[in-house]
Steps between C-alpha positions, in 0.01 A plus 500: 500500500427192718612247239835695454552516877447127540719420207782707632459354856508147334837583322655647814670270738363434845690720747383483852412859622488624149305276267325224697130417525429773774713771335343430163171644659688802615663538164169488328351759738798722437478447120128617525521773752866619519526429865680203662276354772785264618782750516547422867557134407751540224844400602367347813545143378700340214447118555198275515570431866507872579175543304327223689613645838368836396171375378454264801581790735230705322241238559518331166485617132130569522551721810797686344328559167179611674690751722681646196185510277301671772779763542503578132119530482447186277139390517411143598314326214297169511530458126844581374564605137805524292764720670362441856738356762428234743616222724432138394565152648642224294586164659473646847748792418402862466626728232460866407362512140366719220183412300587468136265566211477120462324466837811332646678633808861555403771444754869580464684166491867398502481475132250754349152494612245246611139532426213355713126464440394512866306702748647768708529550874465888450540736203528872449435732211809679358 
């Protein structure tokens, strides 16, 4: 299920507010649970600048994902496993990501996906 989801997300174009790094987490949650945790954000932004303004106004991507994860009942985890969601930092920039079976954090990128072997700032079980 996870591999199929990540493959489809990789093939899909990056569309701000629909299929970006943060919405990929919401899409994964919706795929698993049938409920959209980011419904209130869909259609609110459609460009990178609008996304950055929304994220910045929410206190950053970690604060935004934490807020949504808490509202959905996702449990924080210290040791994420495949399928868990998290926020990572790469070269000083934070990203919302999904832990792949390979142990890499997968992030929606402008072309496909980017995978990182790194620690996480916070992670949640899906």
